N, C-alpha and C positions, 0 to 999 in steps of 0.2 A: 374707207380710207380717213384717216384722221390726221390734221396738220397741226404743226407745233402752234403754241396758243400767241406767238407772236404774228402770226399772220392775221390781216385784217379780213374779220368774219362780219357778214351783213346778212341778213335777210329781211327783205320788205314784203309784208303783208298786204297786198293791195286789197282795196273795197271791193267788196262784191254786190254792193247794193247803195243807195243813199244812206248818208249819215252813219255810216258803219265807220269805226275808226280805223286809220291806216297803223298797223304796229311795225316798229323797227326794233329788231333783235340785234344786236352787236355786241363785240367785245370791245376794249378801249382802244386797240389800234383800228377796229373799222370804224368807230365813231370820229376818230382823229383824222381818217383819209377822207371821210364824208365832211367833215368841219372844212378840211382844207379844200374841198370840191366848192362848198358853197361860197368861201369866202372869195376864191377864184373867179366863180361867175358875178359876184358883186363887184370885185375889184377890176375886173378885165370884161366888161359886158359884151364885147364884141366877139368873146370866146364861152364855151362853154366848160363848165368845172367838170372835172372828171375823175371818178374814184374807181380803181381796179380792187376788186374784193374778192372773197370766198363765200359760197352759200354751204349750206348744211351738208351738200354732198361732196364738198371740197372742190368744187368746180367753179373756176374764175370766170367773172363777169364784170360789166362795167354799168356804173351808176353815174347817168349824165345828170349835171345840174345846169339848167338854162334860164337865165333872167329874162322876164317878160315884162312888158311895161303895160299893157292893155289885156283885158278879158277876151277879146278877140284873137289874141296869140295863143290862148290855151287851146288845146285839142279837147276832142270829147272824152270823157273818162271812161276807164274800160267798162264799167257796167251799161254805160249808154251805148258804147260800140256795139257789145254783145246782142241789144235789142234790136239793130238794124238789120 
């Protein structure tokens, strides 16, 4: 299924191991909603920024941006969770 190009497309390729880059592929609309989510998280730290986007399969999902202030507020990264 193909969606019109004005739909926000984003695909985030998560790290599978340490020091591997995270790759974000997106169209202009996708990057704009991601930027808005980041700005919302910074401007209103009591709220999460949220971007509703589409992946390569035309499935909708949410990208959540949460502002944290300490390292302890970060959860384990995905490749560390899999080791447990």
